[in-house]
SETOR-363962 format. One record per residue (C-alpha): x, z, y. Coordinates in steps of 0.25 Angstrom, whole numbers, padded with zeros to 4 digits, always signed. Each point is the difference from the previous one (the first is absolute). Layout:
REM residues N
XZY
...
//
This chain:
REM residues 451
+1277+0618+0571
+0012+0004-0011
+0010+0010-0001
+0010-0012+0001
-0007-0006+0013
+0003+0013+0006
+0012+0001-0005
+0003-0013+0008
-0008+0004+0012
+0007+0014+0002
+0014-0007-0001
-0003-0012+0009
-0007+0008+0011
+0007+0013-0001
+0014+0000-0002
+0011+0001+0010
+0014-0003+0001
+0005+0012-0004
-0007+0000-0013
+0006-0012-0002
+0015+0000-0006
+0013-0005+0009
+0004-0009-0011
-0015-0008+0000
-0001+0000+0015
+0014-0007+0001
-0004-0010-0010
-0011-0002+0008
+0007-0003+0011
+0009-0010-0008
-0011-0007-0004
-0006-0001+0013
+0013-0007+0004
+0001-0009-0010
-0015-0005+0000
+0001-0003+0015
+0014-0006-0002
-0007-0010-0009
-0012-0002+0009
+0010-0004+0011
+0007-0011-0009
-0012-0004-0003
-0006-0003+0012
+0006-0016+0003
-0006-0003-0014
-0011-0009-0002
-0008+0009-0006
+0001+0010+0010
-0003-0008+0010
-0013-0005-0006
-0004+0014-0004
+0001+0005+0015
-0005-0013+0005
-0013+0003-0009
-0002+0014+0005
+0000-0004+0014
-0010-0010-0003
-0010+0008-0009
+0005+0013+0001
-0002+0005+0014
-0005+0014+0003
-0012+0001+0008
+0001+0015+0002
+0014+0003+0008
+0001+0013-0008
+0001-0006-0012
+0012-0012+0005
+0013-0001-0003
+0011-0009+0005
+0006-0009-0012
+0014+0004-0004
+0011-0007+0006
-0010-0009+0007
-0006+0009+0011
-0016-0007-0001
-0011+0009-0003
-0008-0001-0010
-0009+0010-0009
+0007+0012-0007
-0002-0007-0015
+0004-0013+0006
+0013+0005+0005
+0003+0006-0013
-0006-0012-0008
+0011-0009+0008
+0012+0009-0001
-0003+0003-0015
-0001-0015-0002
+0013-0003+0008
+0007+0011-0008
-0005-0004-0015
+0003-0015+0003
+0017+0003+0001
-0002+0010-0012
+0011+0007+0004
-0009+0014+0000
+0002+0013-0008
-0009+0001-0012
-0002+0013-0011
+0003-0005-0015
-0012+0007-0007
-0011-0008+0010
+0007-0013-0002
-0001-0001+0014
+0001+0002+0014
-0006+0012+0009
+0008+0001+0013
-0002-0016+0004
-0015+0006+0003
+0002+0013+0004
+0009-0003+0010
-0006-0010+0008
-0013+0008-0002
+0007+0012+0007
+0006-0009+0013
-0014-0005+0002
-0007+0012-0001
+0011+0007+0009
-0009-0009+0011
-0012+0007-0002
+0004+0014+0002
+0008+0011+0007
+0014-0001-0001
+0004+0009-0010
+0014+0006-0006
+0011-0006-0007
-0001+0009-0013
-0015-0002+0000
+0002-0015+0000
+0009+0002-0011
-0011+0009-0007
-0010-0012+0001
+0010-0010-0007
+0001+0011-0010
-0015+0000-0002
-0001-0013-0001
+0010-0002-0011
-0004+0011-0008
-0015-0005+0000
+0002-0013-0002
+0011+0001-0012
-0009+0008-0008
-0012-0009+0004
+0008-0013-0007
+0005+0008-0011
-0015+0005-0004
-0005-0014+0004
+0009-0007-0009
-0003+0012-0013
-0014-0005+0000
-0003-0015+0001
+0005-0011-0008
+0007-0010+0012
+0011+0002+0008
-0005+0001+0015
+0009-0001+0012
+0005+0010+0008
-0012-0003+0012
-0009+0005-0011
+0006+0015+0001
+0007+0002+0012
-0011-0001+0007
-0005+0015-0004
+0014+0003+0005
-0004-0007+0015
-0013+0009-0001
+0007+0012-0001
+0008-0003+0011
-0009-0003+0008
-0009+0012-0004
+0012+0010+0003
+0002-0007+0014
-0015-0002+0005
-0003+0013-0004
-0012-0003-0011
-0007+0011-0007
+0001+0002-0016
-0014-0009-0001
+0005-0011+0009
+0011-0001-0009
-0005+0000-0014
-0010-0012+0006
+0012-0008+0006
+0007+0002-0014
-0011-0006-0008
-0002-0011+0012
+0014-0004-0002
+0000-0001-0015
-0011-0006+0000
+0005-0012+0010
+0014+0001-0004
+0005-0014-0004
+0001+0002-0015
+0008-0014-0001
+0007-0005-0011
+0015+0002+0002
+0005-0008-0013
-0007-0013+0006
+0009+0003+0014
+0012+0001-0009
-0004-0014-0007
-0003-0007+0013
+0007+0006+0011
-0007-0001+0014
-0002+0010+0014
-0009+0009-0010
+0011+0007-0005
-0003+0015-0003
-0015+0000+0007
+0004+0010+0009
-0003-0005+0012
-0017+0001-0003
+0005+0015-0005
+0003+0004+0013
-0012-0007+0006
-0010+0005-0010
+0006+0014+0002
+0000+0000+0014
-0014-0005+0001
-0006+0009-0011
+0006+0014+0008
-0007-0006+0011
-0012-0004-0006
-0002+0013-0008
+0003+0007+0014
-0013-0006+0005
-0008+0004-0011
+0001-0012-0011
+0001+0007-0014
+0007-0006-0012
+0004+0013-0009
+0006+0002-0010
+0014-0008-0001
+0001+0003-0017
+0015-0004+0000
-0001+0015+0007
-0013+0007-0006
-0001-0006-0014
+0003+0008-0010
+0011-0008-0007
+0007-0002+0013
+0002+0017+0001
+0013+0002-0006
+0006-0010+0011
-0004+0009+0012
+0004+0013-0007
+0014+0001+0006
-0004-0005+0015
+0008+0009+0009
+0010+0004-0011
+0006-0012-0003
+0004-0008+0011
-0001-0017-0004
+0006-0001+0015
+0013+0003-0005
+0000-0009-0011
-0002-0015+0006
+0009-0010-0002
+0006-0006+0012
+0004-0017-0003
+0013-0006+0003
-0005-0011+0001
-0012-0008+0005
-0006-0006-0014
-0009+0006-0009
+0004+0012-0006
-0001-0005-0015
+0013-0010+0003
+0010+0012+0006
+0004+0005-0014
+0005-0014-0003
+0008-0002+0014
+0006+0014-0001
+0005-0003-0014
+0006-0014+0006
+0006+0007+0011
+0006+0011-0007
+0009-0009-0009
+0002-0008+0011
+0006+0011+0008
+0006+0007-0013
+0007-0011-0004
+0003-0008+0015
-0007-0013-0004
-0005-0010+0008
-0012-0010-0003
+0011-0011-0003
+0005+0010-0012
-0014+0000-0007
-0005-0010-0011
-0013+0006-0002
-0007+0012+0000
-0011+0007-0008
-0010+0010+0003
-0009+0008-0007
-0009+0008+0005
-0016+0005+0000
-0013-0009-0004
-0004+0001+0015
+0015-0003+0005
+0000-0013-0010
-0013-0004+0005
+0006-0003+0014
+0001-0013+0008
+0012-0008-0008
+0003-0012+0008
+0005-0004+0013
-0011+0005+0010
-0005-0008+0013
-0004+0012+0007
+0002+0014+0004
-0011+0006-0009
+0005-0007-0011
+0016+0004+0003
-0005+0014+0000
-0007-0001-0013
+0011-0007-0008
+0009+0007-0007
+0011-0011-0004
-0001-0005+0016
+0005+0015+0003
+0010+0001-0010
+0007-0013+0005
+0000+0004+0014
+0006+0013-0004
+0011-0008-0008
+0001-0010+0013
+0002+0011+0010
+0001+0013-0004
-0013+0005+0007
-0014-0005+0002
-0006+0000+0014
-0012-0006+0007
+0009-0013+0004
+0000-0002-0016
-0014+0001-0002
-0004-0009+0011
+0004-0013+0009
+0011-0007-0008
+0003+0010-0008
-0011-0005-0009
+0006-0013-0002
+0015+0004-0001
+0007-0009-0009
+0011+0012-0005
-0012+0007-0004
-0007-0010-0007
+0011-0004-0008
+0003+0015-0004
-0014+0001-0004
+0003-0009-0010
+0008+0008-0007
-0010+0011-0002
-0008+0004-0012
-0012+0011-0001
-0006+0007-0012
-0008+0012-0004
+0006+0012-0006
-0010+0009-0007
+0009+0011+0004
-0002-0001+0013
-0015-0004+0000
-0002+0012-0008
+0005+0009+0013
-0008-0006+0011
-0005+0004+0009
+0007+0013-0001
+0014-0008+0004
+0005-0014+0003
+0013-0003-0009
+0007-0012-0006
+0011-0005-0007
+0009-0012+0005
+0010-0008-0007
+0009-0009+0007
+0009-0009-0006
+0013-0006+0010
+0004-0014-0001
+0015+0007-0006
-0009+0004-0013
-0001+0015+0003
-0014+0007-0003
-0003+0010+0010
-0013+0010-0004
-0005+0010+0009
-0009+0010-0010
-0014+0005+0006
+0000-0001+0015
-0011+0009+0008
-0004-0008+0014
+0008+0007+0012
-0009+0008+0009
-0008+0009-0008
+0001+0014-0006
+0009-0006-0011
+0011-0007+0011
-0005+0005+0012
+0006-0005+0015
+0004+0011+0008
-0004+0001+0015
+0012-0008+0005
-0004-0012-0009
-0014+0001+0004
+0003+0001+0015
+0010-0011-0002
-0012-0009-0006
-0010+0004+0013
+0011-0006+0009
+0003-0012-0010
-0013-0003+0003
-0005+0005+0012
+0012-0005+0009
-0002-0015+0000
-0015+0000+0005
+0002+0013+0010
+0015+0000+0004
+0008+0011-0004
-0004+0010+0012
-0016-0001-0003
+0003+0001-0015
+0010+0012+0001
-0011+0008+0008
-0010-0003-0008
+0009+0006-0011
+0004+0013+0008
-0015+0001+0003
-0004+0001-0014
+0011+0009-0005
-0003+0008+0011
-0014+0003-0005
+0005+0011-0006
+0003+0008+0011
-0013+0010+0003
+0000-0005+0015
+0000-0015-0003
-0013-0008+0003
-0004-0012-0007
+0000-0005+0013
+0014-0002+0000
-0001-0009-0011
-0013-0007+0006
+0008-0004+0013
+0008-0009-0007
-0008-0008-0013
-0013-0006+0008
+0007-0009+0011
+0005-0014-0006
+0014-0003-0001
+0007-0006+0011
-0002-0013+0002
-0011-0003-0010
//
């Protein structure tokens, strides 16, 4: 066992809520809130429905002690199946948080795992719930950076957020150091090293592989708990990744996640925000705009260019997202599904948008997502933004009120204002030492009324 792994084990198994800065625990509560908002909103979507039906068909639990109710569904499956269903569902709305250096997403797997595993252990305090979330984010983020730094291909988040899920499971289920080490190795070995750029080029319900990351993470913890071996995880224990783990427990990645204002691939957000900025500053309507030139980083320029015919393509289309913003001043679930996919106004605006790579922006990816936009108006004026950061990250953060408002916007249509408000209050109340996870648990497993 390496010193690096011992550091990870000490952090995962021994840290207390009192050891974590208040700002970090507050960020954990907001990321939990934000992720569950997307889980709720994605419930009626086809991918979420298919994932839940598949979990019910294939991932039932013979052991009641390892069973869990699927989130906002209520049917009992295995804890691994529950985490898989919720993570796949959340992943397919693409409105969940992320971390720039990983080029991917953590909460989409960690939060479903927390909620699934909570059904398999005695009740625990609110601060302990936020500690488990924080541990998952801190371990997954470093695993992601380590993987990207040591392999040539660009893998989806499921390839590495599975290790954050293992950390959450080990913490919650009281695993020892060796069981944790074996579980990390199992999860790394079986994590879905799926090709992200393939999904970008051909958008489907596969998205970022996080459903399988959650499934593998919970399964790996249970395998290790029962004696299965698989150590070491080289993204933790290899000598060349040691530097990525040195600041564990000192630099809190939890505080540097980005929140997405829109349920669209993050790579499109800087362009969306640049257009939004010019339209607001100059009081423009879509009818004023003759053309839009977007200059962005290479990965962003690779996003789907045409008018999408399904939700997956819509979420991976920069021009479509910009056209929706031009038309409606916001991007909601209704714009990327159903009739929104054949909106004639959006289709007409999309034809006015051109996208090109700018090497300046490519050079700064993945540390930041930047674009600049030039809008030409019918009256002959030319408006330029200069470089614009995507909103919601450390460079242009959303405050707590904005994150809460986003949650309510996404959760209320499915659950109603009363239940959505109760979930909001329960999550924000987890900071209270006398709170319990069951305060939230009572609200997140039953299916929405009327479903």
